[in-house]
C-alpha positions in Angstrom: -20.1 -17.6 -20.6 -18.9 -14.0 -19.9 -15.8 -13.1 -17.9 -18.0 -12.1 -15.0 -20.0 -15.3 -15.1 -16.7 -17.2 -14.4 -16.3 -15.5 -11.0 -19.8 -14.6 -10.0 -20.7 -17.9 -8.3 -17.4 -18.2 -6.3 -18.4 -19.0 -2.7 -17.1 -16.4 -0.3 -17.1 -16.2 3.5 -16.2 -13.0 5.4 -15.9 -12.8 9.1 -14.4 -9.3 9.8 -12.7 -6.3 8.3 -9.4 -4.5 8.9 -7.9 -1.5 7.2 -4.6 0.3 7.1 -3.5 3.6 5.5 -0.2 4.6 3.9 1.3 7.9 3.0 4.3 8.5 0.7 5.9 11.3 -1.3 5.8 10.7 -5.1 7.7 11.8 -8.2 5.0 14.3 -9.2 5.7 16.3 -6.0 2.5 15.3 -4.1 1.9 13.3 -1.0 0.0 10.2 -1.8 -2.4 8.6 0.7 -4.3 5.4 0.1 -6.2 2.9 2.3 -6.1 -0.9 2.1 -9.3 -2.7 2.9 -8.7 -6.3 4.2 -11.5 -8.9 4.5 -10.7 -11.8 6.8 -12.1 -15.3 7.5 -10.1 -17.8 9.5 -6.5 -17.8 8.3 -7.3 -16.3 4.9 -7.5 -12.7 3.9 -8.2 -10.6 0.8 -7.0 -7.1 0.3 -7.9 -4.2 -2.0 -6.6 -0.6 -2.2 -8.7 2.5 -2.2 -6.9 5.0 -4.4 -9.1 8.0 -3.6 -6.9 11.0 -4.2 -8.0 13.4 -1.4 -6.3 12.6 1.9 -9.2 14.0 3.9 -11.4 11.2 2.6 -9.1 8.6 4.1 -8.7 10.5 7.3 -12.5 10.8 7.7 -12.9 7.0 7.9 -13.4 5.8 11.5 -11.3 3.0 12.9 -12.4 -0.4 11.6 -14.5 -2.4 11.7 -16.9 0.2 10.3 -18.8 -2.0 7.9 -20.6 -5.2 8.6 -19.5 -7.4 5.8 -19.7 -10.6 7.7 -21.6 -13.4 6.0 -21.6 -16.2 3.5 -22.1 -15.2 -0.1 -21.3 -15.9 -3.7 -19.0 -13.3 -5.1 -21.9 -11.8 -7.0 -24.1 -11.7 -3.9 -21.4 -9.8 -2.0 -21.0 -7.3 -4.9 -24.7 -6.7 -5.0 -24.8 -6.2 -1.2 -22.5 -3.2 -1.6 -25.2 -1.4 -3.5 -26.8 -0.7 -0.1 -23.7 0.3 1.7 -22.4 3.9 2.1 -18.7 3.4 2.0 -18.3 7.1 3.0 -20.2 6.9 6.3 -19.0 10.2 7.9 -19.0 12.6 5.0 -19.6 12.6 1.2 -16.4 12.2 -0.8 -14.6 15.3 -2.1 -15.2 13.9 -5.7 -18.0 11.6 -6.7 -15.6 9.3 -8.6 -14.1 8.3 -5.3 -17.2 6.2 -4.6 -16.0 4.0 -7.5 -12.4 3.9 -6.1 -13.6 2.7 -2.7 -16.1 0.2 -4.2 -13.3 -1.3 -6.2 -11.1 -1.6 -3.1 -13.7 -3.6 -1.3 -14.7 -5.7 -4.4 -11.1 -6.5 -5.3 -10.5 -7.5 -1.6 -13.5 -9.8 -1.8 -12.4 -11.3 -5.1 -8.9 -11.9 -3.7 -10.4 -13.7 -0.7 -12.8 -15.7 -2.7 -10.0 -16.9 -5.0 -7.9 -18.0 -2.0 -10.8 -19.7 -0.3 -11.5 -21.7 -3.5 -7.8 -22.4 -4.3 -8.2 -20.7 -7.6 -6.4 -18.1 -9.7 -7.9 -15.5 -11.9 -6.0 -16.8 -14.8 -7.4 -20.3 -14.4 -11.0 -19.1 -13.9 -10.9 -16.8 -16.9 -8.9 -19.2 -19.1 -6.2 -16.7 -19.7 -2.4 -16.9 -19.7 -0.3 -14.9 -17.4 2.1 -13.1 -19.8 5.1 -10.8 -19.1 3.9 -7.2 -18.7 5.5 -4.5 -20.8 5.4 -1.3 -18.8 6.1 2.4 -19.2 7.2 4.9 -16.5 4.9 7.8 -16.0 6.4 11.2 -15.4 5.4 14.9 -15.3 8.0 17.4 -16.4 7.7 20.6 -14.4 8.4 23.6 -16.5 9.1 21.3 -19.4 12.3 20.1 -17.8 13.1 16.6 -19.2 15.6 15.8 -16.4 13.4 13.0 -14.9 13.5 11.2 -18.3 17.2 11.7 -18.7 18.0 10.4 -15.2 15.7 7.4 -15.6 17.3 6.5 -19.0 20.8 6.8 -17.4 19.8 4.0 -15.0 17.6 2.0 -17.4 18.4 2.8 -21.0 15.5 0.6 -22.3 12.8 2.4 -20.3 9.7 3.7 -22.1 7.5 6.5 -20.9 4.0 7.9 -20.6 4.3 11.7 -20.3 2.0 14.7 -19.7 2.7 17.4 -22.2 2.0 21.0 -21.2 2.3 24.4 -22.8 5.5 24.8 -20.8 7.3 22.3 -23.0 9.8 24.1 -25.2 10.9 23.2 -28.7 14.1 21.8 -27.1 12.0 19.6 -24.7 10.0 18.1 -27.6 13.2 17.5 -29.6 15.1 15.8 -26.8 12.2 13.5 -25.9 11.5 12.6 -29.5 15.1 11.8 -30.0 15.0 9.2 -27.3 12.5 7.1 -29.2 11.2 6.0 -25.8 7.8 7.9 -25.6 4.9 5.5 -26.1 2.0 7.5 -24.7 1.2 11.1 -23.9 -1.7 12.3 -21.7 -3.2 15.6 -22.6 -5.3 15.8 -19.5 -8.2 17.3 -21.4 -10.9 15.2 -19.9 -10.4 16.1 -16.3 -12.6 18.6 -14.4 -11.9 20.3 -11.2 -8.4 18.9 -10.7 -4.9 20.5 -10.6 -4.0 18.9 -13.9 -6.9 20.0 -16.1 -5.9 21.3 -19.5 -8.1 23.0 -22.1 -7.7 22.3 -25.8 -4.5 23.8 -27.1 -4.2 23.6 -30.9 -0.5 24.5 -31.0 0.4 21.9 -28.3 -1.8 19.2 -29.8 -0.3 19.7 -33.2 3.3 19.5 -31.9 2.5 16.4 -29.9 1.1 14.5 -32.9 4.0 15.7 -35.1 6.8 15.0 -32.7 5.7 11.5 -31.6 4.1 10.0 -34.7 3.9 6.4 -33.2 2.7 7.3 -29.7 -0.8 6.9 -28.2 -2.3 10.3 -27.3 -4.7 10.2 -24.4 -7.7 12.3 -23.3 -7.7 15.3 -25.5 -10.2 18.0 -24.9 -12.5 18.2 -27.9 -13.4 21.7 -29.2 -14.0 23.1 -32.6 -10.5 24.5 -33.0 -8.9 21.0 -32.5 -11.7 18.7 -33.9 -10.2 18.4 -37.4 -6.7 17.7 -36.0 -8.1 15.0 -33.7 -10.2 13.4 -36.4 -7.1 13.1 -38.6 -5.3 11.3 -35.8 -8.3 9.3 -34.4 -6.5 6.0 -34.7 -4.1 7.2 -32.1 -6.5 8.6 -29.6 -7.1 6.9 -26.3 -9.6 7.5 -23.5 -9.1 7.3 -19.8 -10.7 9.7 -17.3 -14.2 9.6 -18.7 -14.4 5.8 -19.0 -16.3 4.1 -16.2 -18.1 1.5 -18.2 -19.2 0.4 -21.7 -21.6 3.3 -22.2 -18.8 5.8 -21.8 -16.9 4.1 -24.6 -20.0 4.2 -26.8 -20.3 8.0 -26.1 -16.9 9.1 -27.3 -16.8 11.9 -29.9 -14.6 9.6 -32.1 -14.9 5.9 -32.6 -12.5 4.6 -29.9 -9.4 2.7 -30.9 -7.6 2.7 -27.6 -8.7 2.6 -23.9 -6.7 3.1 -20.8 -8.2 0.6 -18.3 -7.9 1.8 -14.7 -9.8 -0.9 -12.8 -10.8 1.4 -9.9 -12.6 3.8 -12.2 -15.1 1.1 -13.0 -16.1 0.5 -9.4 -17.3 -3.1 -9.8 -15.7 -6.2 -11.2 -18.7 -6.7 -13.4 -18.3 -3.3 -15.1 -14.5 -3.8 -15.5 -15.0 -7.2 -17.2 -17.9 -6.0 -19.4 -15.7 -3.2 -20.6 -12.7 -5.4 -21.3 -15.0 -7.8 -23.3 -16.5 -4.8 -25.2 -13.0 -3.6 -26.2 -12.0 -7.1 -27.3 -15.2 -7.5 -29.4 -14.8 -4.0 -31.0 -11.0 -4.2 -31.7 -10.2 -1.5 -29.2 -6.6 -1.8 -28.0 -6.2 -1.7 -24.2 -3.4 -0.9 -21.7 -3.4 -0.6 -18.0 -3.3 2.5 -15.9 -1.8 3.1 -12.5 -2.8 5.7 -9.8 0.3 5.9 -7.6 -0.8 2.8 -5.7 1.2 2.2 -2.5 0.1 -1.3 -1.6 -1.7 -4.3 -3.2 -3.4 -2.2 -5.8 -0.3 -2.0 -7.9 -0.1 -5.8 -8.0 -3.7 -5.9 -9.0 -3.3 -3.7 -12.0 -0.2 -5.6 -13.0 -2.1 -8.9 -12.8 -4.9 -7.6 -15.0 -2.5 -6.2 -17.5 -0.8 -9.6 -17.6 -4.1 -11.4 -18.4 -5.6 -8.9 -20.9 -3.2 -6.4 -22.4 0.4 -7.4 -21.6 2.0 -5.7 -24.6 0.3 -2.3 -24.3 2.0 0.9 -23.0 1.0 -0.2 -19.5 1.4 2.6 -16.9 2.0 -0.1 -14.2 5.7 0.2 -13.5 7.0 -1.0 -10.2 6.4 1.5 -7.4 10.1 2.4 -7.3 9.5 4.5 -10.5 7.2 6.7 -8.6 9.6 7.8 -5.9 10.7 11.4 -5.7 14.3 10.6 -6.6 15.4 8.2 -9.3 16.9 5.1 -7.8 20.4 3.9 -8.8 18.8 0.6 -9.9 15.5 0.1 -11.5 13.7 -3.1 -12.7 13.4 -3.4 -16.4 10.5 -4.2 -18.6 8.8 -6.6 -19.0 7.7 -7.8 -15.6 7.7 -11.6 -15.4 4.5 -13.0 -13.8 4.9 -14.8 -10.4 5.4 -18.6 -10.7 3.0 -19.5 -7.9 0.2 -16.8 -7.9 -2.2 -16.6 -5.0 -5.5 -14.8 -5.3 -5.1 -11.4 -6.9 -1.6 -11.0 -5.6 1.3 -10.2 -7.9 4.4 -10.2 -5.7 7.3 -8.4 -7.2 10.5 -6.8 -5.9 10.4 -3.1 -6.4 
């Protein structure tokens, strides 16, 4: 029985929909906007978070209820019904990947509600243990300034990091960060297109990254002829994130994948997420969880999935306090202990 088979036949009743939006300044200097979709039936509710990055796509949604989700389903029937629903009813999304993000928000809300209505947990249905989650803090370093890392380590000396190297990083930046021994993953942003963080292949930068952090995972390089040999020599450390929306994307990598950053919302559906996790397990591809500056329940969902499937990876699922513009005077340490009495998809933690 597949992972998806274990949840597909869960009975689900939906009566109506609600939605809220949140807006918050983040550590990368941007204003994050997300929307939480809530499905209700009687006294029960299920919630999922739409992490679409463009604020205009959230603002374009009319006041709920917009979508007629009411009915009695199995979870799989509900998922299939979404194939015929335009979740962007007033305008197309600014980026096509946002359709996956919103689809995941609605599906995760439905799964949350179905679990609650059937008095079940994801761990029990999937026959998995809830394990403590080792996490990293994600940080961008404007102009190569490592101050954010230094300030975080001053509060939490055991903190580990996922960082975004750029050509602005100086020799001193690399040396300081390497000396901490705290860098577990580095994101080269070479697989993005049409965003503010796109980076073309940079042989000098890539070589310095591999040499300075010999034990770190290196994510999403751009693949061009001038870096191909370097990447091939370090293929066991390469990870893929932005291009991965399902199993076929893993099969299509330029190098045999050994690592995968699992961002649930990128997959759109629970089926695609679970199929990809099983593919990684069957092909010895190490996984870790990715966050997207979630402001609500979505953060708990990625923490729960990390707990069930890849608790020891360099999980970019730190508590939301790590994403605030200023470093707090107190920060929760890693690992995150799982809740003792989980309900649905919830992972309730102090920030």
